[in-house]
N, C-alpha and C positions, 0 to 999 in steps of 0.2 A: 723437355717438358713444354707443353702449349699453355702459355699464361694469359691467353686473351680474355679470360673471365667468361666467355660464352659457353666454354665446355667443361665437363668434369674431366677427370684424369683418363676416363674411358671414352672420351669424346662424345659424351651424352649432354644433351640440352639442359640449361637450367630452366626450372619451371616458371619462375615469375618473369612476365614479359614486360608489364608496364603498370605504372602508378599513376592515377589521375586524381587530383585534389581540387575540390571546390571549397572556397572560404567566403562565408557570409558574415559580415561584421556589422552589427547593430550598436553604435555608439562605442562602448569599450568591451563588448562580449563578442566572441567568435565562435560560430559553429562551423565545424570542419568535417566535410564528407570525402573520406578517401575511398577509391575504388582500386582494387589490386587485381589484375588480371593474370590468371595462370593458365598453362597449357601443357599437357603432357604428350610429348612427341616420342615417348618411348614405347616399347612393345610389352611393358609391365605395369601393373597398377602402381600408383606412386603416393607416397607420403611426403609432403613438402613442409619443412619448418622454416619459418621466416622471423627472426628476432630483431625487433626495431625499436627505435626510441620515440617517445610521444612527450609533449609538455609535461612537467611534473605535476601540475595542478590541473590537468585535463580531468573532465568527468566523462568518460566512455560510456555513451548510452544507447548505442545501436550497433548491431553486428548480423549481417546476412549474407547469404551465399545465392548465387544463381548459376545452376548448371543446365545448360539448354534452355528450355522454356520453364523450368521449375525454380521457384525462389523459395529458400528456407530462411526463416528469421530465428535467430538464435535466443535462448532464454538464459537468464542469469540464474545460476544454482550454485550451491555450496560447492567449493573448488574440488573437494575430494569427490564427491558425487558426479561432478561433471566429467572429471577425468576417467572415472570408471564407465560411464555412459560412452565416453569415446572409445576406450578400449573395447567395449563390448560391440560397439557397432563395428569396428575395424576388423575383430576377430570372426564377426558373423558376415563379413564381406560387404558391408554397409558404407555409404559415404558419410563422412563426419568432419566437423570443423570445431576447433578448440581455441579460444582467445584467453589468455590469462596474464595477469600482472606479476612481476618478479616479487618474490618475498622480501628481497633486500632494498629495491629501489623502485619507486612507484612511476618512474619514467621509462621503465623497459617493458615491452610486451612480447610475448611469444604467440604466433599464429600457427597452429598445425592444421594443415589441409590434408585429410586423410583419405585414402582409398580412391583416388583420382583415376578412372579407368584409363587404358591407353587411347589416345587420340582425342581425349575429352577436354574441353575448357571449363574453367570455373572463374566466376567474377564474385569477389568478395568485397563487400560494402562495410566500412567501418565509420562510425560518426562519433565525434566528441565535442564538447563545449568547453570554452576557457576563457578566463578574463584576460585582457591585455595590460600589460604592465606599463606604466608611465615612465618615460625616459628623462634624462636630465634636460632635454630641449623641448619637452611637453609632447614628443611623439608617443604614440601607442606602438608597442612592439609585438608583433606576431612573429613566431619562429617555427618553421616546419623542420624538425630535425631530420637529417638525412644520415647523418654520421654517427654511428654507434662505435666509439673508441673502445679498445680493449680495456676493461676496468680492473683496477688493481684490487685484489683480494688479500687482506693481511694474512700472514703465514699462521696456520694453526686456528684460523677463525671458523667459527660454526657457519653451517647453512651452504647449501649448494649454490653454484653459480651456473651461468648459461654458457655453453660452447658457442661462439659466434664464429661462422665461416666469413673471414674478412679479406676483402681485396683491395688494392690501391684505388682511391677514388676515381681515378681516370678510367678504370677498367669496369665500372658498375654495368651489368649486362641489361639493366632495365631503364626504360625512359620515364620522364616525368611530365605531365601537363598540369598547369596550375592556373586557376583563374580566381579573382577575388571580387566581391560586390560590397561596397561600403554604403552604409546609411547612417545617418546621424540628425538630431534636431538642429545641429549647427553645420554650417558649410564646411566641406572638405577641402582644405587649402592645397595638400599635396600628399603623394605616396611616393616613398623611395625604397629601393631594395638593394641588397648586395648582389642581385642577378640581374641581367638585362631584362627590362619590361617594356610591353608595348606602351604607347602613350595612355594617359589616364582618359577615360571617356566619361563625361558627365551625363546623367540621365535626365536632369531637370534644369531650369534655369536658376533656381536657388542654390544650385551646386551642393545640395545636401545628399545626393546619391550618385555613385560613380562606380565604374567598373574598370579593372585592369587585369592583364594577364602576363604570365611569363612569355618572353620572346621565343620564338621557335627554335628548336635544336638544343634545348637544356638537357643536359645530363644530370641525374640526380646524384651528383658527386660532392655536394656541400650543403650545409643548412641553408634553407631558403628564408631570409630575414626580410620582413615588410614592416616598414615605419609609416604610421598613418598620422597626419597632422590635421586637427580642426581648428577653426577660428574659435577664439574664446573657449578655450579647453577646460578651464578651471571652473566648471559649473557644477554645483551639487545637483544630484537628481535622484528621483525614487521611482522604480518601476514595480507596479503591482501586478501579479499574474494569477489568473483565475485557476482554481484547482482542476484536476482530472475528473471528468464527470463520472467515469467507470470506477474511481478509488473511493475508499471508505471515508465518509465525512469524518473529521476529527484527526484523520492522518495526515502526514506531512504532504503527500500527493493529493489528497482530497481536498484540503483547505487552501485558501489563496496564500501566495508567498510573495514577499517584498524584498527587494534588493536596493540598499541604500549606497549611494556613492557620494562620500564626503570629501570635501576639499578644503580643510581650514586655512583660513587667511590670517596671519599673525601680524601684530603691529610692526611697522617698519623700524620704529625705534628699539625694539627688543630685538629684532633680526640682525640689526647692524652692530650690536654689542656682543662680540664673539668671547667665548670664555678664556680665561688665561689659566685654566688648570685642567687636570685630567691625567689619567694614566692610559697611554696609547701603545697598544700591543700590535705589532705587525707580524702576520704569520704567512710565509712565503713558500709556495710549492716549489721544490727544487728536484722534482722527479724527472726522469729522462724526456718525457714528452714535452717538457717546458723548452727544450731546445728546437722545438719546431718553430717555423717562421710564423709571424702574426698573420699573414695571409698567403695566398698562393704564389705570390712573387718571391722568389728566392733572394732577390736584392733587399727584400724587407727585412726589418729587424726580427730577432728571434723573440719569443715570449719572455725568456728569462732577461734577455737585454733590456726589453721595454720596462719589465718589473724593476731592474736596477734603477733606470732613470726616473722612474715613479718614486722610488723610496727616496731618492735624492731630493726631489721636490717637496715630499712629505716631511722629511727630517728638517728641510730648510724653513717650512712653514709652520712647525710648532711654535707654540707660545713659550716665553720664558716662564719658569715656575712649574712647568708641567713635568710628568715622568714618562718614560718610554722604555721598550724592549723590542728587539726584533728576533723572531723565532724563524727557522728554516726547516722544512721536513721532506722526506723522501721515504725510504724503508725505515729510517730512524729519524731523529730530529736534533738540532742544535739550537743553542740561544746565545746571543752576543754577551750579555750580562746574566749572571746568576739569578738576580731579581731586577725589577725595573729600576732605572736609576733617573736622578733628577736631570732635566734637560740643560746642557751647558754646553760651551765651545769645546771642552775637553771630551766629553761624553759623545757629542755630535760627530767630532772628527774621528773618534774610535770606531763609531757605527759605521761611518762612510767608508773607512779603510776595509772593513770586513765585507761591506755590501760590494765593493768593487771587485772583490775575489769571488763572489758567488757564481756558481755555474749550475747547470742542470745535471748535477752529478751525484744525487743521494739515492737514486735507486727508484723504488716504487712510490706509491702515493698513500702513505699511512698517516692520515690526519687526525684520528682520534687521540692517540698517545700526547702529541704536543698540546691538544686542546685540554686534555685531562690535567697536564702539568700546569698550564696557564691558570685554570680554574682552582688548582690546589694552592696557588699563591695568595697570601692574604691581601685583601684589598687595602689600599693606601687611603687614610682618612681624608675627606674633602677632595679626593682626586677621583672622579667618576671614571670607571673602567671603560675603554672603548677598543674593541678588537677588530682589526682589519684582515680578512683572509683573502688571499690570492691563490687561486688553483685552476688548473684547466680541468678540474671536477670529474676525474675518471676513477671512481671508487665503487666498491660493491656495498660496503656497510652504510649507506646514506642514511637509513632509518635509525641506527644505532648513533650516528653522529649528530643528527637533529635532535635526538631525545635527549642527548648530553647537553646540547646548547639551552634547550628548553628548561632543563632541570636547573640551570645556573642563570637563567634570564634575570632574576632579581638583582644580580651582582654586576651586570655589564650590558652594553649594546654591542651587537654584531654587525659589521658592515662586510658584504661579501662580493667578490669579483670574479665572474666566469670568464676565463680567457680562451679565446679561439674557438674553432668549430668542435662540436661534440661535448662542450661543457655541460654537465649535468644540470638541467634547469631545477630538479627536484632538490638538489644539494644546495645550489647557490641561492634559490628563492627560500628553500626551508631554513638555511642559516640566519638570514636576515629577518624572516618573519617571526621565528621563535626566539630570535635574539634582539628583537624590538629595534632593528636597524634597517638598512636599505641595501638592496641588491642591484648590481650593474654587470651588463654583459658586454665584452669587448670582442667584436668579431669583425672578419673582413678588413676593410681599410680603417676601421675606428682606430683612434690613438687612446692608449689606456689613460694617459695622464689627466685630461680634463674630467673624465667620469670619476676618477679617483678623488680629484680635487674637490669636486662637488660632495662626494660623500664626507670627506674631512670637513667641509663647511657645515654639513648636517651635524657631524660629531661636536663640532666647536659650538653649535647653537646650544642654549640652555634646553635641558631636557624638559619635555612636556610631562607634567605629573598629574596625579588624581584625576584621570580621564574618566567620565561617566557618560552614559548615552541613557536618556529617559524619553519614554514615549507618552504622548498625549493623544489618546484615541476616543471616538465617540462611545457613548454609552452602550454596552452589550458586545463590544469587540474587544478581545483580549490578544496579547502578543506573546509568542515563544521565541527567543532570541536563539538562533542556531549557530551563529559565529562565536569564536572564542572572544573574551574580552579584548578590546583594543588596548594595546600596551605602548604604542608608539605613534606620534603624530609629527609629520615633518611639513615644512613650508612647501607648498606646491605639489604635495604628494597625495594620492588618493587613499582613502580607508574604505573598505567595503564591509557592510553589514548585511546578513540575511536573517530573516525572521518569518514565522508562520503566523498567519493571522487567523483567529477563530471567533466564531459568533457573527451576529448580524446587527445592524443598528437602523432604525428608521430616520435618524437625524441626518444632518448634511454629512456627506461622505467625504470628510477630510482628516487628514491626521497630521500630526506635527512631532518632530523629533529634535531634541535639544542635545547637543554635545557641549559638556562643561569640562574645563581643564584649567590647570594653573601653569603659567609660563613665567619663568624668573620672578616668582612671587606675585605676578599679576593674575588674578582669577579672569577667565574669559569664557565666552560661550558662542556658539553658532547654532542657528536654528534653520530647519528645513520644513516647509509646509508642503504637502502632497495630497493628491487625490487618491482615494480608495478604489475609484473605478478601475477595473482591470485593463491592461494594455491589450490591443487586439491582436497583434502579429508576432508575439513572442513565443507561441507554442509552450513548451514546458521547459524552456531554457533556464528560468530563474530556479524553478523547482529543482532542476537537476544539479545546478551549481550549489544550491542550497544543500541538497542532500549529499553532494560531494565534500563540502565543508564539515558537515556534521560526521561523515564517514571518516575523513582523516582525523578528526579530533579524537573520536571514539577508538580508532586504530592506535593511536599514540598512547591513549589511556590503557588500552588493553596490553599494549607492549610493556608499559611501566609497571603494570600490577599483575603481571602474568603469574608470579609465584602464589600470591593469595587468592587469585580469582577461580571460580568454579566453572568458567567459561561463559558467564552471563553476558560480558561484553561482546564476546565473538558473536553469540547468538544474536545479539542487538544489531550488530554490523550486517550480518547475513540477512536478517529480515529487512533492514532498511535498503541494502542493495537490491534485493530481489523486488521489493515493492517499488522502488524507484528506477530500476533498470539500469543502475549506474555500477559500474565495476567497483570492486574492493580487493583488499589483499586475500580475503577468505572466500572470495567467489570467482567464477569463471563464466564466459559466455559458452554455450554449447549448442550445436546445431547438427541433428542427424537426419539425413535424407532416407526416410523409410521407403520411398519410391515404390517400384513394382515388386518388391520383395526378393528379386533374384540378387543372388550373391555375386560380387565381382570376383572373377576367376584369376588365379595366378599368385605368385609369391609377391609380398608387398615390399617395395624398395623405398628407402628413406633418403630424402635429400635435404641438406641445409642450405637454404638460399643465402647467397653472399651479401654481406652488408658493407657499405663503404667504410673504410677506416683511412684515416689521414696518413698512416704511415703503414706500408706493407709489413706483414709478418711481425717479427719481434725487434723491430729496430728502436724501440722506444728509449733505450739507453745508449745505443750504439750508433753514433752520428758521424758522417764524415767530418773530417777536420777542416777547419776555416783555412782558406787559402790553399787548398789542395786541389788536385784534379778530380774528376767525376767520381762518385762513389761506386762500389762494386755493383756488378750487375745483379738482378734478382736471382738468376740461376746460381751464381757464385754464392750469394747469401744462403739460398736453400740448401744447397749441396753441403756447404760449410756446416750449417746449422744441424742438419739431419745427422751429420757425422758425430755431433755431439750428443744428441738425444736428450738435451736438457735445456731450460731456459738459460739465456746468456747472461751472467752476472747479475742476476736478480731483476732481468728485464720484466716489465710488467705485463707483456704479452706472451704467453707460452708458444712453442711451435705448433700447438693445436689450432692457432689461428692461420690455417694453411690457405693457399691460394686456390686449392681445388675442392670439389665437394666430394665427399666419401660416397663412392658409388656401389660398395658391396651392400648386398641385402642386409638390413638392420633386423636385428631379433625383435620379436613383436614387444610393444610397450608393456604387455602383461608380465613378460619375464624381466623388463628391465625396472620394476617398481622397486623403490628403496624401502628398507624395513619400516623406518618411521614415517613416511609420507607418501604422496602420491605419485602418479606415473608421469606428471607433466615434465616438460623439458627442464623446469626450474628445480626439480627435486631429484634428477637424476644424473646430472653431468656436473663434475666436480673439477674446479681448475686448481692445479697445484702450481705453486710459484717457489722458485729457489730462493732462499734468504741469503746465502753468501756467494763469493766468487767462485765461479767453476774453473777447473784447471784445463788449460788449452795448449796443445801441443803445437798447433800451427795457427799463426795469427791470421785472422780474416784481412782481406786487403783494405788498408786505409781505414781502420776502425778504432776508435778510442772506447774502451769501455771502463767506466768510472766505478770504482769500488763503493760500496755502501758501508764501509766500516769506519775506520778512524781517519783523522786528518793525515795521519802518516802514510795511508794507503791511496789517498786521492790522487787524481791524475795519473794512476799507474798505467803503464803501457804494457802490453802483451809482449812476451818474449819473442823475438823474431831475428831476422838476419841482419837488421840495421837498426839504428836509433831513430824511430819514427818522430820523436819529440822534437830531436833537432832538425830534422829535414822538412818539418811542417810547422814552423812556428806561427801562432795566430796572428792575422794582421788586424790590429785595431783601427776601426772605421774612424774618420774625423769627428770630432765631437760637435754636436749641434750648438751653434752660437749661443741660443737661449740657456742650454743647459751649462755651457762653458761660463756664462755670467753668473747663474744661480750657484754653481759650485763655489764660487768666491766669496758668497756672503757669509758673514758670520752668524752665530746663533742669536746674538742680540738684535740682529736685524740690519747692521750696518755693512758697508764694504771699506776695505782699506786702499789706499791710494799706491798702487804698486804696478810693476810691468805687466802683470798677469791681466789686471783690469784694463790697463790700456789696449793690449792686445785684443781682449774680449770686445771692447768698443770699437775696434778697428782703427785705433790711433797710436802713436808713438808715445812713450812716457814723456818726452819733451813736450809735445803738444798738450798733454793732460795737466802737466805740472805748471807750465808757464801761463795757461788762461786761468789758473784758480785765483778768484779774488783774494787780495792780501789779508782781509779781516777773518776769513773762514779757515777752520782747521781741516787738516787733510781728509779726515774720515767724513765729515759732513759733505765736503765737495765730491768725495768718491761716491758716496750714497746717493746724493743728488743726481749725478751723471748716470747711474746705473737706473734709477727711477725714469730719468727723462729717455733714456735708451729703450726701456721696456715700453712706455707709452708712445714712443715715437716710431718704434720699428715692430713691435710684437704685439699689436693689440688683437690680431687674429688668434692669439694664444692667451688672451687674458685670463681665461679661467684657470689656466695652469699656474700662473705667477701672482694672481691677485692677492692671495693670503700672505705671501712673503712680501709683497709691495706694502700692504698695510702695516705688516710689523716694521718694515723699514721706515715708513712714514710716522709711526708710533715712536721710533727711536729718534727721529729727527725732531719731533715736537719736544721730547723730553730734553734735548740738547739746548733749547732756547737760543738757537744760533742767530747771530745778527746778519742782516743784509740777505736772506733767503731769496728775496725778489730779484736782487742783482745776480746772485749765483744761478738762478733758474734761467735768466737772460744770457748769461755768459756760457751756460751749459748747452742751451739751444743753439747758440752761435757756433760752438765747437762741433756739436753732432750734427748740425744742418737740420734741426727739429723745430717745431713750432708748438711746444706743449705748455698748457698754461699752469700756473701755480696751484690753482684750484683743483685740477684734474690729478695732482699728485697727492691729494689728501692733506695738504698743509694748509 
């Protein structure tokens, strides 16, 4: 079999040739224009289907196709109507284009290019707007998703999923060109990316405008992540945008719209007092894909390995007096304790022993059931619940999961972490948004630990309550707020509010917004004065983002009240989507080329365009054993898998994720319509997943397949001619010195003076014991040495150990130990450091 990715099994060419992306960033809002170029080199008319990811909060607002000299601009129509128009056009030999959002996840789209004649080229233009999220280091993150990983669909779940033809990322047959233009009221200090960029070009002396582009030769084989940094980033702003002249006055598109960006600044005294209570529930993904490496380097740590190290830091940083539990999930779920337990040396040690044994061996990605179990547990009085979710985010039932979190938002805060390429932005951002927490993405060379520890800091900060937003506008001007109420505020994090302004005023055109809230019992407020004069250069960006915000809220409301409703909410979403030109779950973009009326001759052939996947075929659970020689070849895997005819041991990607494009003539879409839904790709392709282990007569070479049943079946090896487990025992990499030291800390915050500590500090037991001042006890001396070592040698990783060091300093202060100054001097002399006592927090 020829697996180059450029050909089908019949040696026929793939229709998608190249993708061009232009990014326009104004302050924190991005407008993205993607152009997809198709070419039919076959001798038959072609229907090409391309399933691809977009940011989960994007507002898709334009879709057009150019064939030869003819441009056709698509209209937004009710989804079923759009599908029927597409079918009718194809059956009558006309060209048609259909763009629709997945019913299950708002970050997956399907593009159908229908009836492309032999030898013809088509250029598809897709435009969307999105807000850029603020990162831990104040950078604004834009991500162009390339990777659409196989997504796990729970067994027996409702709703169809998409059949994606996936290839190894290195074999993606189309190229990408990417350029960005950045402008802001504040200077652009730098732009970074996980991909090679050409140098940043400033367009003016003030450095408020700049351009940058991807270096030549980039293959679209991974997400393109761009981080934009401005000077003085935390400035609240308001942008007023004039309504559309052709739209009806009083409507969302006809009236002016305003976008408020709020950055609350909290008093330093309050922020430095971290909570000493709370119930911390950690939910860790242990599906097969968590065995992937953190980035392309095979020398790099696996996702599950990095998650284990992160849990060590989290458990050492928790305050005494809190409660905690750790859940892990795959096709099923496990928890360390039946219910959350009080944090102590005993419970911390028990949890860490279990964490050390955790592998990516629990099958698929079924996150709904463990969340339901967590929410079913009664809350502990005076211990606010904080849920931390770690996942590589490859699930189908995104909307159902987010709905569950929203329904329980009154009883907890949810902090989410998307790990690796292809993590669903809709899932990760949705969990945090509806759970009143904060979302983080860990990709490329990012370390997981600093991002997670920043979120723990947020969780330990006192919750902001009683949040209200009040508007003071000139007489004659009224406001309709379109965003859901703000439920969470965090230091240094942006909150966005969209609103529609109606009426006119002859008075001075200025408005004022006041945000009031209570923090640790202290009432506070921030004010923002802004001009009502519309900005000149925003087009309809603010209106489209406002429409998208309102559409998402109404969609969720419709989903929750589907049984009682008569379809009123759905009708409202369709009207708003059509009026604003922004896609929704109930609408689709449809374009038909009426042309010269001549029908295209010949049978129509269907092609599924390949999408990059980080793992070829169904290897999500079946990974080469550590320390073994090279994994089996793709041909070996393909022939072995085809002999099974079923997914391997609950793997999350079925064999339908093949390396080639089906080249037989497809039946017409008309015939493929499902009984209850439309004919679109999302309604007619069902992905089935095996729940239990499959019986295999011949083991694949060097593969371990982990069972998803009970502990007694875990680490089960396939029957074979020899014992693979003995012949390939895993090699444990040497532990990072920082983690080695951290692992020795007690729950109370102190360290013990023992040989393990001496080794972690790079000293002998005699050196450490003989330099101890006589008046000081061993635990105080050991704890001071650990703190001096952290401040002396690991300042570059301070975000990772800062909380546990604060706990250690607090323990030291409680000991009222004599001669601390003498101890710090002796510790510096022993370790070769020059750390001041005040730096240690003493």
